[in-house]
Backbone bond lengths (Angstrom), bond angles and torsions (degrees), N, CA, C in turn:
res aa  C-N    CA-C-N  psi(-1)  N-CA   C-N-CA  omega(-1)  CA-C   N-CA-C  phi
1 X - - - 1.469 - - 1.515 110.83 -
2 X 1.348 115.58 137.09 1.447 120.25 177.02 1.519 111.76 -90.85
3 X 1.313 116.84 172.37 1.468 120.85 -177.40 1.517 112.36 -69.72
4 X 1.339 117.01 -21.22 1.465 120.17 -179.45 1.524 113.63 -94.94
5 X 1.324 116.92 -1.51 1.465 120.27 178.80 1.526 110.91 -68.44
6 X 1.329 115.55 143.89 1.469 121.31 179.38 1.527 108.41 -112.70
7 X 1.317 116.67 111.57 1.469 121.59 178.72 1.523 108.94 -121.04
8 X 1.321 115.69 129.42 1.465 120.83 -174.27 1.529 109.96 -129.55
9 X 1.332 116.10 135.15 1.456 121.87 169.16 1.522 107.45 -92.43
10 X 1.334 116.98 127.06 1.465 121.34 179.47 1.521 110.00 -115.88
11 X 1.336 115.36 141.09 1.464 122.16 -177.80 1.518 109.56 -124.97
12 X 1.332 116.89 131.82 1.467 122.85 176.55 1.530 109.24 -121.61
13 X 1.340 116.55 123.66 1.477 120.53 179.72 1.524 110.86 -148.69
14 X 1.337 117.53 38.60 1.462 119.93 -171.84 1.521 113.91 -78.60
15 X 1.351 117.87 -25.84 1.466 119.38 -175.86 1.527 110.16 -140.63
16 X 1.324 118.12 -104.86 1.464 119.41 -175.11 1.525 113.27 -121.90
17 X 1.317 116.62 23.60 1.459 120.85 171.06 1.520 108.80 -126.51
18 X 1.337 115.87 128.14 1.459 121.07 175.22 1.523 106.71 -98.90
19 X 1.325 116.74 123.95 1.457 118.27 -173.45 1.531 110.91 -143.27
20 X 1.343 114.98 147.99 1.464 121.65 176.14 1.523 108.53 -139.52
21 X 1.331 115.23 147.59 1.462 120.65 -178.31 1.523 109.23 -148.57
22 X 1.324 115.22 148.84 1.471 121.32 173.78 1.529 107.89 -114.13
23 X 1.318 115.66 131.22 1.462 121.30 176.82 1.526 108.65 -120.22
24 X 1.329 116.50 135.62 1.467 121.98 -179.83 1.521 109.04 -124.10
25 X 1.315 116.05 114.55 1.472 121.99 178.76 1.537 112.33 52.58
26 X 1.324 115.57 39.47 1.458 120.54 176.46 1.510 114.85 86.22
27 X 1.342 117.99 1.11 1.470 121.76 177.95 1.527 108.94 -108.91
28 X 1.328 115.98 120.39 1.468 120.88 179.33 1.531 109.20 -72.21
29 X 1.333 116.07 124.02 1.461 120.91 -177.65 1.525 112.27 -89.89
30 X 1.317 117.20 -31.03 1.469 120.31 179.32 1.521 109.78 -160.97
31 X 1.328 115.27 171.20 1.472 120.86 -178.18 1.527 106.95 -153.42
32 X 1.327 115.89 91.31 1.461 121.61 -174.78 1.528 108.60 -93.86
33 X 1.331 116.34 126.31 1.472 120.76 -176.63 1.525 110.05 -130.57
34 X 1.337 116.15 129.99 1.464 121.88 171.44 1.525 107.40 -110.91
35 X 1.321 116.63 116.31 1.465 121.66 -178.94 1.520 109.80 -92.72
36 X 1.330 115.68 141.14 1.460 121.14 -178.65 1.535 110.20 -95.69
37 X 1.330 117.18 121.21 1.463 121.44 178.95 1.520 112.54 -96.75
38 X 1.342 116.49 -5.39 1.463 121.32 -174.59 1.529 113.36 -62.15
39 X 1.356 117.00 -21.93 1.472 120.73 -173.78 1.528 113.73 -83.38
40 X 1.316 117.44 -14.19 1.467 120.78 -171.85 1.528 112.65 -58.20
41 X 1.337 116.44 -41.97 1.470 118.62 -176.26 1.523 113.00 -73.43
42 X 1.337 116.91 -11.03 1.465 120.22 179.72 1.533 112.59 -98.58
43 X 1.310 116.87 -5.80 1.464 120.36 177.81 1.513 113.73 75.67
44 X 1.319 118.00 18.58 1.462 122.10 -179.94 1.511 109.89 168.84
45 X 1.328 116.89 170.53 1.457 121.44 -177.88 1.529 110.40 -74.99
46 X 1.321 116.48 126.32 1.466 122.59 176.21 1.536 107.20 -97.29
47 X 1.338 118.47 111.66 1.468 120.99 -172.40 1.531 114.86 -52.97
48 X 1.329 118.21 -44.81 1.465 120.73 -178.12 1.527 111.35 -64.07
49 X 1.328 116.40 -41.25 1.466 119.71 178.24 1.527 110.86 -67.67
50 X 1.320 116.61 -35.60 1.473 120.17 177.26 1.520 110.57 -61.87
51 X 1.335 116.42 -44.64 1.467 121.00 -179.59 1.525 111.21 -60.74
52 X 1.332 116.10 -43.95 1.470 120.17 -179.78 1.526 111.00 -64.14
53 X 1.333 115.89 -41.39 1.470 119.62 -179.85 1.529 110.91 -65.36
54 X 1.347 116.77 -37.13 1.471 119.81 176.03 1.523 110.75 -61.11
55 X 1.319 116.36 -41.55 1.468 119.94 179.91 1.526 111.28 -61.81
56 X 1.327 116.28 -37.09 1.467 120.53 179.01 1.526 112.08 -73.20
57 X 1.323 116.13 -38.47 1.469 120.62 -171.06 1.520 115.19 -88.42
58 X 1.334 117.35 -25.50 1.464 120.23 -166.08 1.524 113.76 -60.71
59 X 1.323 117.89 -51.06 1.469 119.68 -175.98 1.533 111.66 -65.84
60 X 1.345 120.05 -45.23 1.474 118.32 176.05 1.526 113.66 -60.04
61 X 1.334 116.67 -38.25 1.467 120.54 179.89 1.535 110.40 -66.04
62 X 1.324 116.81 -43.56 1.469 120.68 179.44 1.529 110.67 -67.00
63 X 1.336 116.46 -40.39 1.468 119.59 177.85 1.525 111.16 -59.31
64 X 1.330 115.76 -42.44 1.471 119.35 179.81 1.523 111.07 -67.13
65 X 1.335 117.25 -39.90 1.465 120.61 179.53 1.525 110.87 -61.49
66 X 1.326 116.49 -43.60 1.472 120.06 -178.98 1.530 110.52 -70.00
67 X 1.332 117.33 -46.25 1.470 120.54 -175.06 1.527 112.62 -66.53
68 X 1.335 117.48 -32.72 1.478 119.47 -178.74 1.525 112.91 -87.77
69 X 1.325 116.88 -5.41 1.477 119.76 -178.08 1.517 113.26 -86.34
70 X 1.326 115.77 -20.98 1.462 119.01 -174.81 1.514 112.70 79.99
71 X 1.324 116.62 7.80 1.466 122.31 179.41 1.525 108.31 -116.62
72 X 1.318 117.11 129.25 1.470 119.90 178.94 1.523 109.71 -80.40
73 X 1.319 116.45 160.69 1.464 119.75 -178.76 1.527 111.61 -62.78
74 X 1.338 116.82 -27.57 1.470 120.56 -179.82 1.526 112.29 -73.79
75 X 1.330 116.91 -12.12 1.464 120.97 178.71 1.530 112.58 -95.68
76 X 1.318 117.21 -2.07 1.465 120.93 -178.25 1.527 111.32 -70.06
77 X 1.327 115.91 139.96 1.469 121.60 179.34 1.529 111.78 -89.87
78 X 1.336 116.72 -28.49 1.466 120.64 -176.82 1.520 109.58 -164.66
79 X 1.323 115.53 165.48 1.463 123.24 174.14 1.524 107.61 -120.52
80 X 1.334 116.41 128.62 1.467 121.51 179.54 1.521 109.73 -114.87
81 X 1.314 115.85 154.20 1.465 120.54 -178.47 1.523 109.61 -151.77
82 X 1.329 115.51 156.27 1.464 121.00 173.12 1.514 108.27 -76.74
83 X 1.327 116.73 119.76 1.463 120.83 177.82 1.536 111.05 -87.85
84 X 1.315 116.79 -30.44 1.458 122.21 -178.71 1.518 108.10 167.70
85 X 1.317 118.06 177.06 1.462 126.36 -9.54 1.520 110.94 -75.62
86 X 1.343 115.02 163.52 1.453 119.51 -179.31 1.514 110.97 166.20
87 X 1.326 115.57 -168.42 1.465 121.81 177.55 1.525 108.52 -78.18
88 X 1.315 117.65 127.35 1.465 120.99 -172.45 1.528 112.47 -57.64
89 X 1.323 117.20 -46.79 1.462 119.57 -179.33 1.515 112.34 -63.13
90 X 1.325 116.15 -40.35 1.461 121.01 179.11 1.534 110.72 -65.64
91 X 1.318 116.08 -44.08 1.463 120.46 178.49 1.530 111.60 -61.46
92 X 1.333 116.02 -40.11 1.465 120.97 -178.55 1.525 112.35 -57.65
93 X 1.324 116.49 -36.64 1.471 120.01 -179.59 1.523 109.98 -62.62
94 X 1.327 116.69 -48.92 1.460 120.73 -179.43 1.513 113.13 -67.35
95 X 1.330 116.55 -43.31 1.468 121.46 -178.71 1.527 110.31 -63.76
96 X 1.339 116.71 -44.44 1.472 120.74 -178.12 1.523 111.28 -63.04
97 X 1.345 116.41 -42.94 1.459 118.93 179.16 1.525 110.53 -65.87
98 X 1.330 116.41 -43.89 1.465 120.02 -178.65 1.522 111.32 -59.27
99 X 1.320 116.53 -42.93 1.473 120.55 178.50 1.526 111.08 -60.05
100 X 1.332 116.39 -50.22 1.465 120.85 -177.34 1.523 111.39 -63.74
101 X 1.328 116.16 -41.17 1.461 120.89 -178.01 1.531 110.99 -67.26
102 X 1.330 115.72 -44.68 1.464 119.84 178.98 1.530 111.03 -64.35
103 X 1.326 115.31 -40.07 1.482 119.85 -179.50 1.521 110.46 -65.16
104 X 1.331 117.09 -40.50 1.465 120.47 -177.93 1.524 111.61 -67.07
105 X 1.342 116.56 -29.35 1.464 121.25 -179.71 1.528 112.54 -97.23
106 X 1.343 115.26 -7.39 1.472 121.79 -178.39 1.534 111.66 57.55
107 X 1.342 114.29 46.94 1.471 120.52 177.34 1.529 108.68 -123.39
108 X 1.339 117.45 160.04 1.465 119.91 -174.85 1.537 114.50 -71.05
109 X 1.337 113.74 159.93 1.458 123.70 177.49 1.522 109.79 -106.56
110 X 1.332 116.40 142.05 1.465 121.24 177.30 1.528 108.29 -127.46
111 X 1.331 117.05 122.88 1.464 120.65 176.24 1.527 109.61 -94.22
112 X 1.321 116.08 141.51 1.460 121.23 -175.40 1.524 110.34 -126.88
113 X 1.329 115.43 135.80 1.456 122.08 172.43 1.529 107.88 -80.37
114 X 1.313 115.67 119.95 1.464 122.38 -175.50 1.532 112.68 -55.29
115 X 1.339 116.81 -39.98 1.462 120.42 -177.02 1.529 111.65 -73.35
116 X 1.330 117.51 -36.27 1.465 119.99 173.92 1.525 109.93 -63.89
117 X 1.335 116.04 -37.18 1.463 120.15 -180.00 1.523 111.59 -64.04
118 X 1.334 117.73 -37.60 1.466 120.14 176.40 1.534 110.58 -57.07
119 X 1.316 116.44 -41.13 1.471 120.83 178.83 1.524 109.97 -65.04
120 X 1.333 116.09 -43.39 1.468 120.85 -175.65 1.528 113.25 -75.68
121 X 1.341 117.07 -5.58 1.469 119.49 173.02 1.524 110.80 -58.37
122 X 1.333 116.61 -22.40 1.469 120.85 179.71 1.523 112.84 -70.07
123 X 1.330 117.59 -9.39 1.467 119.90 -178.96 1.524 112.06 -103.06
124 X 1.348 116.03 7.03 1.462 119.54 177.73 1.525 110.11 -72.90
125 X 1.324 116.53 -45.60 1.468 122.09 -177.94 1.527 110.43 -125.68
126 X 1.319 116.22 165.06 1.465 121.51 170.91 1.529 109.07 -84.14
127 X 1.328 119.41 153.27 1.471 125.66 -3.04 1.526 111.55 -79.90
128 X 1.327 114.94 149.29 1.462 120.83 -179.57 1.529 109.71 -107.45
129 X 1.332 117.46 142.39 1.467 119.51 178.24 1.520 111.61 -69.60
130 X 1.332 115.68 153.23 1.457 120.36 174.54 1.525 109.61 -95.95
131 X 1.310 116.99 162.29 1.468 121.34 -179.47 1.527 110.58 -92.71
132 X 1.331 117.61 144.73 1.468 126.42 -8.30 1.531 110.35 -81.03
133 X 1.342 115.41 156.94 1.459 119.58 171.84 1.519 109.53 -140.10
134 X 1.330 114.80 160.45 1.463 121.03 176.41 1.518 108.64 -100.89
135 X 1.336 116.10 134.54 1.459 119.97 177.66 1.519 109.58 -120.96
136 X 1.324 115.69 122.70 1.460 122.01 173.32 1.525 106.49 -90.71
137 X 1.327 116.25 106.27 1.462 121.88 -176.10 1.520 108.64 -100.54
138 X 1.319 115.79 114.03 1.467 121.11 -171.70 1.532 109.73 -129.52
139 X 1.338 115.18 121.85 1.465 119.65 -178.17 1.515 109.39 -148.45
140 X 1.337 115.30 -173.83 1.454 119.69 178.75 1.514 113.34 -68.04
141 X 1.329 116.17 -26.45 1.459 119.37 -176.99 1.517 115.09 -111.99
142 X 1.338 117.17 -13.05 1.461 119.70 -174.68 1.526 111.90 -141.25
143 X 1.311 114.90 147.32 1.465 122.20 167.91 1.521 106.50 -138.63
144 X 1.322 116.72 112.68 1.463 121.22 -173.58 1.523 111.16 -138.95
145 X 1.316 114.86 145.56 1.465 122.16 166.77 1.521 106.81 -104.37
146 X 1.324 115.77 120.28 1.457 120.60 -173.38 1.528 110.29 -119.20
147 X 1.323 115.71 128.64 1.459 121.39 172.26 1.525 107.32 -91.66
148 X 1.330 116.75 115.97 1.461 121.87 -174.21 1.529 109.04 -105.55
149 X 1.325 116.25 110.11 1.470 121.23 -178.72 1.524 112.09 -92.72
150 X 1.330 116.22 -28.37 1.462 122.48 179.11 1.527 107.38 -159.43
151 X 1.331 116.75 175.13 1.466 120.03 -176.33 1.524 112.38 -54.29
152 X 1.296 117.64 -38.41 1.462 120.93 -177.95 1.526 112.64 -118.61
153 X 1.330 116.45 15.72 1.470 121.45 178.90 1.528 108.14 -119.15
154 X 1.332 115.17 95.08 1.468 121.31 -176.33 1.526 109.45 -130.76
155 X 1.335 114.95 148.48 1.464 120.71 178.33 1.522 109.74 -134.94
156 X 1.336 116.28 126.33 1.463 120.94 175.34 1.529 107.63 -77.47
157 X 1.335 116.99 116.70 1.469 120.04 -178.09 1.525 112.17 -105.22
158 X 1.325 116.53 -5.65 1.461 121.52 176.09 1.511 109.34 -165.35
159 X 1.349 117.18 145.22 1.467 119.63 178.74 1.522 110.43 -159.45
160 X 1.331 115.41 165.95 1.451 119.48 -180.00 1.527 110.38 -69.96
161 X 1.317 115.60 146.03 1.454 121.67 178.83 1.530 111.15 -98.20
162 X 1.328 117.29 -2.91 1.475 120.41 178.56 1.526 109.00 -149.12
163 X 1.334 117.58 -110.84 1.469 120.70 179.38 1.524 111.12 -68.37
164 X 1.326 115.48 148.66 1.454 120.57 169.03 1.523 108.51 -81.94
165 X 1.329 116.83 162.42 1.469 119.73 -178.04 1.532 110.65 -65.07
166 X 1.335 117.24 -32.59 1.464 119.77 176.89 1.516 111.84 -63.77
167 X 1.340 116.34 -39.38 1.465 120.85 175.17 1.521 110.57 -62.30
168 X 1.329 116.17 -41.93 1.467 120.69 -179.65 1.525 110.43 -60.97
169 X 1.328 117.19 -41.30 1.465 120.65 176.90 1.523 110.69 -62.35
170 X 1.335 116.40 -48.96 1.465 120.35 -176.27 1.527 112.37 -67.60
171 X 1.343 116.93 -38.74 1.468 119.81 -177.87 1.523 112.01 -71.98
172 X 1.326 116.55 -39.51 1.471 117.99 176.91 1.529 110.39 -69.76
173 X 1.324 116.44 -33.37 1.468 119.91 176.40 1.530 110.42 -62.44
174 X 1.328 115.59 -39.22 1.467 119.97 178.17 1.527 110.98 -63.15
175 X 1.335 116.53 -38.16 1.469 120.76 176.86 1.528 111.36 -63.70
176 X 1.331 115.68 -28.22 1.469 120.56 178.12 1.528 112.08 -84.18
177 X 1.339 115.69 -1.05 1.461 119.88 179.24 1.515 113.98 83.92
178 X 1.326 117.40 15.57 1.466 120.98 -179.42 1.523 110.32 -87.09
179 X 1.337 118.62 146.03 1.464 121.66 -179.48 1.526 112.13 -72.21
180 X 1.332 115.80 161.65 1.471 121.71 178.23 1.526 109.50 -81.02
181 X 1.332 119.26 142.34 1.466 127.10 -8.10 1.530 111.12 -80.82
182 X 1.329 115.58 127.96 1.452 120.53 -171.51 1.515 116.00 -83.65
183 X 1.345 117.08 -19.30 1.458 120.30 -177.97 1.525 113.98 -54.29
184 X 1.341 118.06 -50.67 1.468 119.38 178.44 1.526 113.23 -61.87
185 X 1.349 117.46 -29.94 1.456 120.50 178.96 1.523 111.33 -71.85
186 X 1.337 116.62 -39.46 1.468 119.34 174.29 1.526 109.88 -58.74
187 X 1.324 116.09 -42.65 1.466 120.98 178.51 1.532 110.39 -59.29
188 X 1.316 116.15 -42.23 1.471 120.55 -177.96 1.530 111.30 -66.54
189 X 1.337 116.34 -48.62 1.472 119.94 -179.09 1.530 111.66 -68.69
190 X 1.340 116.47 -31.27 1.468 120.58 -177.67 1.533 111.91 -61.81
191 X 1.326 116.89 -27.82 1.462 120.54 -178.97 1.532 111.82 -63.04
192 X 1.331 116.02 -23.59 1.468 120.23 -177.63 1.532 112.03 -102.01
193 X 1.345 117.04 1.34 1.465 119.77 -173.69 1.513 114.11 -111.11
194 X 1.335 114.62 174.54 1.460 123.10 177.97 1.531 108.93 -98.04
195 X 1.334 118.61 114.67 1.468 120.67 -177.20 1.526 114.19 -67.59
196 X 1.323 116.40 -13.74 1.466 119.95 179.86 1.541 111.87 -104.97
197 X 1.330 117.02 9.67 1.468 120.83 -176.38 1.521 111.79 -63.55
198 X 1.340 116.19 -42.00 1.465 121.44 -179.23 1.524 108.85 -130.02
199 X 1.309 115.62 146.10 1.464 120.38 -177.36 1.529 110.36 -108.77
200 X 1.338 115.92 127.39 1.461 121.73 176.62 1.529 109.03 -121.05
201 X 1.332 117.31 147.87 1.475 120.14 -174.59 1.522 113.16 -68.66
202 X 1.333 115.11 145.51 1.459 122.08 174.69 1.526 108.37 -100.71
203 X 1.326 116.19 121.61 1.461 121.18 -178.35 1.527 109.79 -77.23
204 X 1.316 116.98 129.72 1.461 122.27 179.25 1.517 109.21 -103.62
205 X 1.321 116.74 124.55 1.463 122.28 178.96 1.524 109.80 -119.25
206 X 1.339 117.39 154.99 1.468 120.13 178.37 1.532 112.12 -63.25
207 X 1.304 115.96 150.96 1.463 121.25 174.83 1.518 112.40 60.55
208 X 1.318 115.14 -135.23 1.461 121.24 -178.24 1.525 112.09 -105.29
209 X 1.333 116.75 17.36 1.460 120.80 -178.08 1.523 112.00 -84.48
210 X 1.328 114.66 160.35 1.460 123.06 -178.23 1.524 111.08 -118.93
211 X 1.322 115.31 162.10 1.466 122.89 168.59 1.518 107.93 -148.33
212 X 1.339 116.52 124.93 1.465 120.45 -177.02 1.529 113.45 -119.41
213 X 1.328 117.50 3.72 1.468 118.67 -178.84 1.527 111.44 -73.12
214 X 1.338 117.65 -27.58 1.464 121.45 -176.22 1.507 114.01 -66.04
215 X 1.326 118.20 -36.03 1.469 119.71 -176.64 1.522 110.64 -67.74
216 X 1.341 116.85 -34.07 1.462 119.89 177.80 1.538 109.70 -60.78
217 X 1.336 116.14 -45.53 1.469 121.00 179.47 1.526 111.03 -64.96
218 X 1.329 116.09 -41.67 1.464 120.52 -179.93 1.525 111.18 -62.23
219 X 1.331 116.59 -43.78 1.464 120.93 179.08 1.531 110.33 -65.95
220 X 1.332 116.64 -39.44 1.468 121.57 179.37 1.528 111.47 -57.06
221 X 1.340 116.56 -50.69 1.463 120.45 -178.41 1.533 112.17 -71.17
222 X 1.331 115.88 -35.22 1.467 120.31 177.84 1.526 110.29 -61.50
223 X 1.349 115.51 -46.58 1.462 119.67 -179.22 1.528 111.43 -68.47
224 X 1.327 116.35 -36.30 1.470 119.73 178.68 1.539 110.40 -58.59
225 X 1.320 115.77 -45.90 1.469 120.15 -178.60 1.534 111.66 -68.25
226 X 1.330 116.42 -42.22 1.474 120.48 -178.03 1.533 111.55 -69.18
227 X 1.337 116.68 -38.68 1.463 120.18 -179.29 1.526 111.64 -69.93
228 X 1.334 116.24 -27.52 1.468 120.00 176.12 1.531 110.35 -65.58
229 X 1.335 115.81 -31.56 1.467 120.87 179.01 1.527 111.76 -84.34
230 X 1.348 115.12 -35.86 1.470 120.51 -176.96 1.529 108.96 -147.97
231 X 1.339 117.51 106.82 1.476 120.65 -178.49 1.531 113.92 -60.01
232 X 1.326 117.03 -19.52 1.469 120.75 -179.02 1.535 112.07 -99.76
233 X 1.321 116.80 16.51 1.468 120.21 -174.04 1.532 112.25 -58.69
234 X 1.320 117.30 -45.36 1.474 119.99 -177.94 1.522 110.58 -64.05
235 X 1.316 115.46 -47.52 1.464 119.72 -178.60 1.532 111.22 -58.87
236 X 1.327 116.79 -40.95 1.468 121.45 -178.44 1.529 112.39 -71.87
237 X 1.341 117.25 -26.50 1.468 120.84 -171.36 1.530 113.62 -123.04
238 X 1.328 116.78 21.60 1.465 120.10 -173.13 1.537 112.69 -57.46
239 X 1.319 117.18 -43.84 1.467 120.10 -178.46 1.531 111.18 -65.79
240 X 1.333 116.87 -44.94 1.473 120.54 179.72 1.532 111.32 -67.02
241 X 1.329 117.22 -39.20 1.467 120.87 177.27 1.532 110.59 -62.31
242 X 1.332 115.59 -46.15 1.470 120.23 179.81 1.526 110.63 -61.71
243 X 1.322 116.65 -44.92 1.465 120.97 -179.04 1.526 111.35 -64.37
244 X 1.334 116.60 -39.79 1.466 120.75 -177.97 1.527 111.50 -70.14
245 X 1.334 116.74 -41.01 1.464 121.01 177.73 1.529 109.56 -64.67
246 X 1.322 116.45 -47.60 1.466 120.52 -179.16 1.528 110.77 -61.85
247 X 1.325 116.77 -42.45 1.469 120.91 179.35 1.530 110.72 -59.47
248 X 1.324 117.14 -42.22 1.462 121.21 -179.16 1.527 111.47 -65.70
249 X 1.331 116.84 -45.12 1.469 120.60 -179.49 1.531 111.34 -64.56
250 X 1.328 116.58 -41.58 1.464 120.50 179.02 1.527 110.41 -65.55
251 X 1.320 116.47 -41.53 1.462 121.00 179.17 1.530 110.58 -59.54
252 X 1.339 116.70 -40.45 1.465 120.67 178.70 1.528 111.21 -64.06
253 X 1.325 116.12 -39.18 1.469 120.17 177.96 1.532 110.95 -65.01
254 X 1.330 115.92 -43.89 1.465 120.34 -173.49 1.528 112.78 -73.21
255 X 1.331 117.27 -31.20 1.466 120.02 178.58 1.528 110.16 -57.86
256 X 1.322 116.32 -47.36 1.466 120.50 -178.56 1.533 111.84 -73.55
257 X 1.326 116.67 -33.46 1.465 119.37 177.73 1.528 110.07 -64.05
258 X 1.322 117.03 -43.67 1.468 120.93 178.27 1.539 110.40 -61.29
259 X 1.317 115.99 -39.15 1.458 120.48 178.71 1.528 110.77 -66.82
260 X 1.331 116.75 -38.85 1.470 121.00 178.97 1.529 110.99 -64.16
261 X 1.328 116.54 -41.25 1.474 120.57 177.04 1.521 109.93 -62.22
262 X 1.311 116.12 -42.15 1.466 121.32 179.45 1.528 111.43 -62.65
263 X 1.323 116.47 -42.68 1.467 121.07 -177.89 1.519 112.95 -71.56
264 X 1.335 117.10 -39.45 1.468 121.00 -173.92 1.523 113.54 -94.31
265 X 1.335 116.59 -25.32 1.463 119.90 -175.10 1.517 112.90 77.62
266 X 1.330 117.14 4.47 1.467 121.89 -179.10 1.525 109.42 -85.01
267 X 1.342 116.43 129.00 1.464 119.79 -176.41 1.524 113.49 -119.67
268 X 1.331 116.48 11.23 1.471 120.35 169.86 1.522 105.74 -96.11
269 X 1.330 116.95 118.08 1.456 122.37 -170.93 1.526 109.63 -121.19
270 X 1.337 115.96 134.03 1.461 121.23 176.46 1.522 109.11 -128.22
271 X 1.331 115.71 153.78 1.466 119.84 171.51 1.525 108.48 -123.20
272 X 1.327 115.93 151.17 1.456 120.63 -177.19 1.526 109.41 -151.55
273 X 1.335 116.66 164.75 1.451 121.32 179.72 1.516 111.96 94.77
274 X 1.331 115.71 167.70 1.456 121.41 -173.72 1.513 114.99 -56.04
275 X 1.344 117.69 -38.41 1.464 120.49 -177.37 1.533 111.30 -73.21
276 X 1.329 117.82 -13.29 1.468 119.73 176.99 1.530 111.13 -69.79
277 X 1.346 116.75 -8.10 1.468 120.48 173.30 1.521 111.65 -81.42
278 X 1.342 117.46 -10.27 1.465 121.56 -178.27 1.528 110.61 -65.04
279 X 1.331 116.47 123.41 1.468 120.50 -174.67 1.526 111.73 -67.77
280 X 1.346 116.80 -32.57 1.460 119.81 178.50 1.514 111.90 -65.94
281 X 1.332 116.64 -41.65 1.462 121.32 178.11 1.523 110.55 -65.74
282 X 1.319 116.71 -43.32 1.466 120.82 179.53 1.532 110.76 -60.57
283 X 1.323 115.91 -45.87 1.463 120.34 -178.46 1.525 110.99 -65.01
284 X 1.342 116.99 -42.36 1.465 121.12 -179.93 1.524 111.23 -64.66
285 X 1.328 116.48 -39.05 1.465 120.18 178.99 1.528 111.43 -69.51
286 X 1.315 116.54 -39.45 1.465 119.76 178.34 1.530 110.69 -63.37
287 X 1.318 115.90 -41.08 1.464 121.07 179.33 1.531 110.81 -65.80
288 X 1.335 115.71 -45.41 1.464 120.63 -179.78 1.529 111.26 -65.30
289 X 1.327 115.85 -38.54 1.467 120.29 -179.70 1.527 111.71 -63.80
290 X 1.325 115.97 -39.71 1.472 120.33 178.01 1.527 110.48 -64.57
291 X 1.332 115.99 -41.99 1.459 120.50 -177.77 1.531 112.04 -68.72
292 X 1.332 116.72 -34.57 1.469 120.56 -172.35 1.526 113.69 -105.07
293 X 1.327 116.83 0.53 1.460 119.26 178.20 1.522 113.73 73.34
294 X 1.342 116.66 28.15 1.458 120.22 176.47 1.529 109.79 -83.52
295 X 1.328 115.35 157.18 1.462 121.23 172.36 1.523 106.64 -104.87
296 X 1.327 117.60 113.03 1.461 122.44 -171.33 1.527 111.97 -101.62
297 X 1.335 115.57 137.83 1.460 122.18 177.76 1.527 108.58 -123.61
298 X 1.333 115.25 122.13 1.470 121.52 -178.03 1.526 108.48 -123.69
299 X 1.332 118.71 125.34 1.470 120.05 -177.17 1.521 112.53 -74.20
300 X 1.331 116.30 160.06 1.459 120.72 172.44 1.526 108.49 -60.96
301 X 1.323 116.09 153.00 1.464 120.34 -177.06 1.530 111.90 -56.23
302 X 1.330 117.38 -38.29 1.467 119.83 -176.15 1.535 112.48 -67.42
303 X 1.339 116.88 -18.13 1.470 120.18 179.07 1.530 112.48 -102.14
304 X 1.338 117.04 5.91 1.467 120.67 176.68 1.521 110.52 -81.50
305 X 1.334 115.81 -51.01 1.456 119.94 179.79 1.530 109.50 -77.13
306 X 1.335 116.67 173.75 1.461 120.62 -176.90 1.524 110.51 -60.91
307 X 1.316 116.07 131.19 1.466 121.26 -178.12 1.518 109.85 -156.95
308 X 1.330 116.34 158.90 1.463 120.51 -177.29 1.520 113.21 -84.44
309 X 1.340 117.90 -16.73 1.459 120.11 179.04 1.525 110.65 -61.08
310 X 1.338 116.24 -40.37 1.471 119.29 179.41 1.531 110.66 -70.36
311 X 1.335 116.94 -32.13 1.469 120.98 175.83 1.533 108.94 -65.91
312 X 1.323 115.82 -40.90 1.465 121.05 178.99 1.525 111.59 -63.04
313 X 1.346 116.00 -41.14 1.462 119.77 -179.36 1.520 110.95 -64.90
314 X 1.323 116.74 -43.53 1.471 120.18 176.78 1.518 110.45 -62.38
315 X 1.337 116.36 -40.50 1.459 121.01 -178.97 1.524 111.76 -64.45
316 X 1.329 116.82 -35.61 1.466 120.52 179.16 1.534 110.95 -59.03
317 X 1.334 115.97 -46.08 1.466 119.03 -179.09 1.525 111.53 -69.96
318 X 1.320 117.61 -33.02 1.458 120.56 177.33 1.541 110.55 -70.13
319 X 1.335 116.46 -35.95 1.471 120.61 177.28 1.525 110.22 -61.81
320 X 1.332 116.06 -43.74 1.467 119.97 -178.93 1.525 111.85 -60.65
321 X 1.334 116.59 -28.34 1.468 121.13 179.18 1.527 112.75 -95.24
322 X 1.336 116.20 1.43 1.464 120.03 179.20 1.518 113.52 68.94
323 X 1.332 116.88 30.18 1.461 120.75 -178.47 1.540 109.81 -90.91
324 X 1.332 115.10 88.82 1.457 121.94 -178.87 1.532 110.39 -112.42
325 X 1.331 115.64 163.77 1.469 120.53 177.27 1.524 109.54 -125.63
326 X 1.331 115.39 161.24 1.462 120.91 -179.64 1.516 112.04 -90.41
327 X 1.329 115.78 177.76 1.455 121.27 -179.17 1.527 112.92 -71.41
328 X 1.324 116.50 -7.12 1.470 119.89 178.08 1.537 111.72 -87.20
329 X 1.313 118.20 3.63 1.473 121.92 -178.86 1.528 110.36 -63.90
330 X 1.320 116.21 143.05 1.467 121.31 178.99 1.529 110.38 -125.96
331 X 1.326 117.56 150.26 1.476 119.75 177.58 1.529 111.47 -69.73
332 X 1.326 115.90 156.79 1.459 121.14 -179.49 1.526 109.23 -129.82
333 X 1.335 116.70 117.18 1.467 120.43 178.68 1.523 110.53 -62.44
334 X 1.344 115.52 -37.46 1.453 121.33 173.58 1.522 107.19 -118.72
335 X 1.310 116.30 132.98 1.464 120.29 -174.10 1.514 109.56 -137.83
336 X 1.307 116.95 125.72 1.448 120.93 178.76 1.505 110.54 -66.29
337 X 1.320 114.35 147.32 1.458 120.63 -178.45 1.520 109.94 -68.35
């Protein structure tokens, strides 16, 4: 390593994945992730258990990231961490370690917005989108349409007013009796079903905003009525139910995306966040992009869910601009874009 090389350790601990990554001169060297399985029996993430698991996992994950990078801790230029949004206790674990580690090495600290990092995951590998582009960021906690003018110049032009689309997948999956996390299971069963078998309402919101709480209620009452007639209705129709629910949620996402393209004139489209791993969404976007002449960018599966590689990429661009924070920095459960 030369004296002008920029090497950053990045830490992600916003929810239920503990992750560390080393980036050197804008190239991600590794992406170590420890996933927490403790939440499965509770049907959702339990914040206190997540915090404890982060405390157990963080040091081994960071040790592996450093040892497999070929860069010693004394060669690091900075330490980056997810400041928010996320679970406060989980964020505190990562922020506290980052502060202590940076202080011990006397190197700067970089705070990263988790949602901006999801967008910047597109710059980890080629091909990379050009500016400006639209990013549909879809996860368990967020659903946003983002106009990206530059690496650190982004504007949310539409977002959910209640549930995120990832929540809608998981909550409807729970109504179908599927274990947590149910979203990937709906995706799996949907491949064998008819997306037009059952019709669910599409919620219309002003502008480019979304609302996903209505479909959960619609599915709840639909299943209540059908199960009263046939107790085995879900079991007999699981594939068709999954396909129909997924089709409705994807349609809601695409309606607003098409409107955003129309309003902005931007035809470079990216998707990011955990739900961007959904095969139905990927296929629908690829089909729509071909029909409308869009240029579509889809991240690798490992960069869809929460990971430190995307935190590292965001930190690299912040380092170049000298955007550092002091030891008085605090985590933020809710963080403006």
